[in-house]
VEXTI-475439 format. One line per 8 residues: number of its first residue (from 1); for each residue x, y, z of N, C-alpha, C. Coordinates in steps of 0.2 Angstrom, whole numbers. Atoms other than C-alpha are relative to their C-alpha. Example, Ala and Ser with C-alpha at 12.3 -4.5 7.8 and 13.67 -1.06 7.14 Angstrom:
# residues 2
1	4/-6/0/62/-22/39/4/6/0 ~ -4/-6/-1/68/-5/36/-4/5/3
//
This chain:
# residues 273
1	3/-6/-1/1/0/1/3/6/0 ~ -2/-8/2/4/19/-3/2/2/8 ~ -2/-3/-7/13/27/13/-8/5/3 ~ 7/-4/-2/-2/34/24/3/6/1 ~ -1/-6/0/-3/51/23/-4/3/7 ~ 4/-2/-7/-8/60/41/-3/6/1 ~ 2/-8/-3/-20/76/43/0/0/6 ~ -1/-2/-6/-20/84/57/-7/7/1
9	4/-6/-1/-37/95/61/0/3/6 ~ -1/-1/-6/-33/105/75/-5/2/4 ~ 8/-3/-2/-49/114/80/-6/-1/-2 ~ 4/1/6/-62/113/68/-5/6/1 ~ 5/-5/-1/-78/126/68/-3/0/6 ~ 5/-2/-5/-87/123/84/2/0/9 ~ -4/1/-5/-75/118/98/3/6/4 ~ -4/-5/-4/-68/131/111/1/-1/6
17	-5/1/-8/-56/131/127/-6/-4/6 ~ 6/3/-6/-72/127/137/0/-8/-1 ~ 1/6/2/-71/111/128/9/-5/3 ~ -5/1/-1/-52/109/130/5/5/2 ~ -4/-7/-1/-40/123/138/6/-2/-5 ~ -7/0/4/-27/117/123/-3/1/-5 ~ 4/-1/7/-39/119/109/4/7/-4 ~ -5/-7/3/-26/131/98/-6/3/-5
25	4/-7/0/-37/148/94/3/2/-6 ~ -3/-4/3/-25/160/88/5/-2/-6 ~ -6/1/5/-12/161/74/5/-5/5 ~ -5/2/-5/1/159/88/-1/-8/1 ~ 2/7/-3/-8/144/96/0/-6/-7 ~ 3/3/5/-13/136/78/10/-2/-2 ~ -8/2/2/9/137/73/4/-5/5 ~ -1/3/-5/13/130/90/0/-8/0
33	4/7/-2/3/115/89/2/-3/-7 ~ -3/4/7/7/111/70/6/-2/1 ~ -8/3/-2/25/111/74/0/-6/3 ~ 1/7/-5/21/97/87/-3/-5/-3 ~ 4/5/3/10/87/76/4/-2/-8 ~ -6/2/5/23/88/61/6/-4/4 ~ -6/5/-3/36/79/72/-3/-6/2 ~ 2/7/-1/24/68/77/-4/-5/-5
41	3/2/5/19/62/60/-4/3/-6 ~ 4/-3/5/8/74/51/3/2/-6 ~ -2/-1/4/10/79/36/-5/6/-3 ~ 3/-5/2/-4/90/32/-4/1/6 ~ 4/-6/-5/-13/104/41/-6/1/-1 ~ 6/-1/4/-31/106/40/-1/7/5 ~ 2/-5/-6/-35/123/47/-7/3/-1 ~ 6/-4/-2/-50/132/53/3/7/5
49	-4/-7/-3/-48/151/57/-8/3/6 ~ 7/-5/-3/-62/162/70/2/7/0 ~ 1/-7/0/-69/178/71/1/2/7 ~ -3/-4/-6/-66/190/86/-4/-5/6 ~ 3/4/-6/-81/182/95/0/-8/-1 ~ 0/6/0/-75/165/92/-4/-5/-4 ~ 4/4/6/-87/160/77/4/-3/-4 ~ -4/3/5/-80/150/63/-1/4/-5
57	0/-4/4/-75/162/51/4/-3/-8 ~ -4/-1/7/-69/162/30/3/5/-2 ~ -3/-6/1/-61/178/32/7/1/-3 ~ -8/3/4/-45/176/20/5/5/4 ~ -5/-3/-3/-35/189/30/0/-3/7 ~ 0/3/-6/-40/179/47/5/-8/-2 ~ -4/4/2/-32/164/36/7/0/-1 ~ -5/-1/3/-20/172/29/8/1/8
65	-1/1/-5/-15/176/47/4/-6/4 ~ -4/8/-3/-13/158/54/3/-2/-6 ~ -6/5/7/-4/152/36/5/4/2 ~ -6/-4/0/9/166/38/2/-2/7 ~ -4/3/-9/12/160/59/3/-6/-3 ~ -2/6/1/13/143/51/7/0/-5 ~ -5/1/4/25/146/39/7/3/2 ~ -5/-4/-2/36/157/49/2/-4/6
73	-1/6/-7/36/143/63/5/-5/-3 ~ -3/8/4/39/128/50/2/0/-7 ~ -3/0/8/44/135/34/-7/-3/-5 ~ 5/3/5/36/124/20/2/-8/3 ~ 0/7/-1/38/108/31/-6/-4/2 ~ 7/4/-3/18/104/33/-3/3/-7 ~ 4/-2/4/6/106/20/-7/3/1 ~ 5/-3/-2/-9/119/23/-7/-1/-5
81	6/0/1/-25/114/20/-6/5/1 ~ 5/-4/-4/-39/127/22/-8/-4/-2 ~ 5/5/3/-57/121/22/-6/8/-1 ~ 3/-4/4/-72/130/14/-8/-1/4 ~ 5/3/-4/-84/123/29/-4/5/2 ~ 6/-5/0/-101/133/29/-3/2/6 ~ 5/-1/-7/-108/129/46/-6/5/0 ~ 7/-4/0/-124/137/39/1/8/-1
89	-3/-6/0/-114/154/39/1/2/-8 ~ -4/-1/5/-106/154/22/-4/-3/-7 ~ 2/2/6/-114/153/5/5/-3/-6 ~ -6/3/7/-106/143/-12/4/5/-2 ~ -2/-5/5/-102/159/-19/5/4/4 ~ -5/-5/-4/-92/166/-3/5/-5/2 ~ -6/2/-2/-83/150/0/3/-2/-6 ~ -5/-3/4/-76/152/-17/3/4/-1
97	-4/-7/0/-72/168/-16/6/0/5 ~ -4/1/-4/-62/163/0/6/-3/-3 ~ -6/3/2/-51/151/-8/1/3/-7 ~ -2/-4/6/-50/162/-26/6/4/4 ~ -4/-8/-3/-42/176/-14/6/-4/4 ~ -6/3/-6/-31/164/-2/5/-4/-7 ~ -5/4/3/-26/152/-17/6/-5/4 ~ -3/4/-3/-20/139/-6/4/-8/-4
105	-3/7/2/-10/123/-7/-3/-7/-2 ~ 5/5/0/-24/112/-3/-6/2/4 ~ 6/-2/-1/-43/114/1/-4/-6/1 ~ 4/3/-1/-56/104/8/-8/2/-2 ~ 6/-3/2/-74/106/2/-4/-6/0 ~ 8/3/-2/-90/99/9/-4/-1/-8 ~ 3/0/7/-97/93/-7/-8/1/2 ~ 6/-2/0/-115/95/1/-3/9/1
113	0/-10/-1/-113/114/4/2/4/-6 ~ -2/-5/6/-103/119/-11/-5/-4/-6 ~ 5/1/5/-116/109/-23/-7/-4/4 ~ 7/2/-5/-133/108/-13/-5/-2/-4 ~ 5/4/4/-141/103/-28/1/1/-7 ~ -4/-1/8/-139/104/-48/-2/4/-3 ~ 0/-6/2/-145/121/-48/9/3/1 ~ -5/-2/-2/-127/124/-41/7/-3/-3
121	-4/3/4/-117/112/-54/4/4/-4 ~ -4/-2/5/-112/124/-66/5/4/2 ~ -3/-5/-4/-106/139/-54/4/-4/4 ~ -6/5/-4/-96/123/-44/6/-2/-7 ~ -6/5/7/-89/115/-61/5/6/-2 ~ -5/-5/3/-81/132/-65/5/-1/3 ~ -5/-2/-7/-73/134/-48/4/-6/-1 ~ -5/7/-1/-66/115/-47/4/0/-7
129	-4/2/6/-60/115/-66/6/8/1 ~ -5/-6/-2/-50/133/-60/6/-5/7 ~ -5/5/-6/-43/122/-44/4/-4/-3 ~ -5/3/4/-36/110/-57/3/4/-4 ~ -5/-4/0/-30/124/-65/7/2/0 ~ -5/-4/-4/-21/132/-53/3/-6/4 ~ -4/5/-2/-14/114/-47/-1/1/8 ~ 1/0/-5/-24/117/-30/-4/-8/3
137	2/6/-2/-28/99/-23/-6/1/5 ~ 7/3/-3/-46/96/-17/-1/-6/4 ~ 3/7/-3/-52/85/-3/-6/2/1 ~ 7/0/0/-71/82/-5/-1/-3/5 ~ 3/4/-6/-80/77/11/-7/-2/-2 ~ 7/6/1/-94/65/11/0/-3/7 ~ 3/2/-6/-104/63/26/-6/-6/1 ~ 3/6/1/-113/47/20/0/-3/-5
145	-2/4/7/-113/33/8/-4/3/-6 ~ 4/0/7/-127/40/-4/4/6/0 ~ -3/-2/2/-116/55/-4/8/-2/-5 ~ -3/2/4/-103/45/-11/-1/-1/-7 ~ 2/2/3/-113/39/-23/-2/7/-6 ~ 1/-5/5/-117/56/-29/6/4/-2 ~ -6/-2/3/-99/62/-29/3/-5/-7 ~ -2/3/5/-96/48/-42/-6/2/-6
153	4/-2/5/-111/54/-52/2/7/-2 ~ -2/-7/1/-104/71/-51/7/-1/-5 ~ -7/0/5/-86/65/-58/-4/-2/-9 ~ 1/4/4/-95/53/-70/-3/6/-8 ~ 2/-5/6/-104/70/-79/5/7/0 ~ -1/-5/1/-91/82/-77/2/5/5 ~ 0/-6/-4/-93/92/-63/7/1/3 ~ -5/0/-3/-79/86/-54/6/-3/-3
161	-3/3/6/-65/85/-65/7/-3/2 ~ -5/2/-1/-51/78/-56/0/-7/-1 ~ 0/6/2/-46/61/-63/-1/-5/6 ~ 2/3/-6/-44/54/-45/0/4/5 ~ 2/-5/-6/-52/66/-34/1/-5/7 ~ 0/5/-6/-49/62/-16/-6/2/4 ~ 7/-1/-3/-63/60/-4/3/-2/6 ~ 0/1/-7/-64/60/15/-8/-1/1
169	3/1/-3/-76/51/22/-2/2/9 ~ 1/-2/-6/-84/57/39/-5/-5/3 ~ 3/5/-4/-89/44/52/-2/3/7 ~ 1/-5/-6/-99/50/66/-5/6/-1 ~ 2/-5/1/-108/65/69/1/5/4 ~ -1/-6/-4/-104/82/78/-9/0/4 ~ 9/0/-2/-125/84/79/-2/-4/3 ~ 3/5/-5/-131/73/93/6/-3/2
177	-7/5/-3/-115/67/97/-1/-7/0 ~ 1/6/1/-115/52/87/7/-3/-2 ~ -7/-2/-1/-98/44/90/0/-8/-7 ~ -1/4/6/-90/33/76/2/-6/2 ~ -4/5/-2/-86/15/76/3/-3/-8 ~ -2/1/6/-75/6/64/-6/-3/-7 ~ 4/4/3/-89/-3/56/-5/4/-7 ~ 3/-5/3/-97/13/49/3/2/-6
185	-3/-1/6/-84/13/36/-2/-4/-5 ~ 1/4/5/-91/-1/28/-5/0/-7 ~ 5/-4/5/-107/7/18/4/6/-4 ~ -2/-6/4/-95/21/12/5/-3/-6 ~ -4/4/4/-83/9/4/-3/-3/-6 ~ 6/4/4/-97/-2/-4/-1/4/-4 ~ 1/-4/4/-102/15/-12/5/3/-6 ~ -6/-3/5/-84/19/-19/2/-3/-4
193	-4/1/6/-75/20/-34/9/-3/0 ~ -7/2/-2/-57/10/-28/5/4/-4 ~ -4/-3/3/-49/20/-42/2/7/4 ~ -2/-8/-3/-51/37/-31/4/-2/8 ~ -1/0/-8/-41/39/-15/-3/2/5 ~ 3/-1/-4/-48/39/1/1/3/8 ~ -3/-1/-9/-47/46/20/-7/-1/5 ~ 6/0/-6/-57/45/35/3/4/5
201	1/-3/-6/-61/55/50/-4/-2/4 ~ 4/3/-5/-71/51/65/-2/1/7 ~ 2/0/-4/-79/56/77/-1/-3/6 ~ 1/5/-4/-79/52/95/6/-5/2 ~ -4/3/-3/-68/42/107/4/-7/-4 ~ -4/4/2/-64/27/94/3/3/-7 ~ -2/-3/4/-57/40/81/5/-3/-2 ~ -5/4/2/-41/29/82/-1/-5/-3
209	2/6/1/-48/13/80/-5/1/-8 ~ 1/2/6/-58/18/64/5/2/-7 ~ -4/-3/5/-44/29/56/6/-7/-1 ~ -5/6/0/-32/14/57/-5/-6/-1 ~ 3/3/4/-46/3/51/-1/3/-7 ~ 1/-3/7/-46/14/36/10/0/-2 ~ -5/0/2/-27/12/35/3/-5/-2 ~ 0/7/1/-28/-5/35/-1/-2/-7
217	3/3/6/-38/-8/21/1/6/-5 ~ -4/-3/6/-27/6/12/-3/8/-1 ~ 4/-5/2/-37/21/14/7/7/5 ~ -3/-6/-2/-29/39/23/-2/2/6 ~ 2/-2/-7/-31/46/40/1/7/1 ~ 1/-7/-2/-37/63/47/-2/0/6 ~ 4/0/-5/-38/66/66/1/8/3 ~ -3/-8/-3/-36/80/79/-7/1/3
225	4/0/-5/-47/89/92/-7/5/-3 ~ 7/-1/5/-59/94/77/-5/-6/3 ~ 6/5/0/-68/77/78/1/-2/8 ~ 0/6/-6/-61/68/96/6/4/4 ~ -4/-1/-6/-51/75/113/2/-6/2 ~ -2/6/-4/-49/56/118/6/-6/-2 ~ -6/5/4/-33/44/116/-5/-7/3 ~ 2/7/2/-38/26/112/-2/-4/8
233	1/3/-7/-36/22/132/-4/2/5 ~ 5/-3/-4/-48/33/139/-1/4/2 ~ -5/-7/0/-37/47/142/0/6/-3 ~ 1/-5/5/-40/65/137/6/2/-2 ~ -6/-2/5/-27/70/123/1/6/4 ~ -3/-6/-3/-16/84/132/2/3/-8 ~ -1/-3/5/-12/89/113/-3/-3/-6 ~ 0/4/5/-16/85/96/3/-5/-3
241	-5/4/2/0/79/93/1/-7/3 ~ 0/8/-3/-4/64/105/-6/-4/-4 ~ 4/5/5/-18/58/94/3/1/-7 ~ -5/1/9/-5/61/77/5/-8/3 ~ -6/4/-4/9/50/89/-5/-8/-1 ~ 4/5/-1/-5/37/92/-1/-4/-6 ~ 3/2/6/-12/34/75/6/-2/-4 ~ -2/1/3/5/35/67/5/-7/3
249	-3/3/-5/12/22/81/-4/-8/-3 ~ 5/3/4/-4/11/74/2/-3/-6 ~ -1/1/7/-1/11/56/7/-5/0 ~ -7/3/1/17/6/59/-2/-8/2 ~ 2/8/-1/9/-10/68/-4/-4/-7 ~ 3/3/5/-1/-14/54/5/0/-8 ~ -4/2/5/14/-13/41/-2/8/-4 ~ 3/-5/4/8/3/35/6/7/2
257	-3/-5/1/22/18/31/-3/5/2 ~ 2/-8/0/19/35/37/2/6/-6 ~ -3/-4/4/21/47/23/4/6/2 ~ -3/-4/-3/34/59/23/-2/7/-4 ~ 0/-6/4/33/77/15/-1/1/-5 ~ -1/1/8/40/75/-2/-5/-6/-1 ~ 5/3/3/28/59/-3/-8/2/1 ~ 4/-6/-1/13/70/3/-1/3/-5
265	0/-7/6/15/84/-10/-2/-5/-5 ~ 0/5/7/17/70/-24/-7/-1/0 ~ 7/2/1/2/62/-19/-6/5/-1 ~ 5/-5/0/-10/78/-17/2/2/-7 ~ -2/-1/8/-2/83/-35/-4/-4/-5 ~ 4/4/4/-9/67/-43/-8/3/3 ~ 6/-2/-4/-25/72/-32/-4/7/-5 ~ 2/-8/3/-26/90/-40/-1/-1/-8
273	1/3/8/-25/82/-58/-5/0/-2
//
């Protein structure tokens, strides 16, 4: 199998320091935590930023501040993936405008938010073509097996232009605190075209079990405080880096090599094509 790409999602759109005192929010906190996660084996940093009131933001200037802080601390030693997550606040046009303003190395896109219905396909197709032209690596977030089927339908219709687009299967839910189980992965895989690479993130205390199940089956992993605060032994994680460390160690027990930065960038370049 190809080396395992480990992404870390440090904070997400909803959690606050009331949930975990070490949740990184400010640019300096994000950069400091990114450095620890990089040392633990993560090669992709999934970034969310916040407004002054703590709410999720897609403000390009706030993104630039966070990205600049990461680059000042780490240089180019980690891939920065921005999110377009709407959280009910942003339209597809606003999501796309943020990405065009930032021109990031990588971006995660919730399919249901960017293309909520067939009326949104023309605008989305033009944007996704632009991503491909600009060599920006997208990751398509899919929350249910029926979204996987729709993802491949949109591929077939040319709306999603990448030859081997990268999918992220989300197991469990933030709403209602539905905790993921490894078996939740199976319906996603049943609906998926094995030609396309995929990764898993998982809500709740079985995050490590879920992403290691994915690692054993050829997928990639995303871990972090966005989805889970707990170690596999039941203890509260002190940092995102601890979540990265345990998954990196578990993957090696499965015989899965951890991707280095050069391998990760080559992999993402392929998914951008």
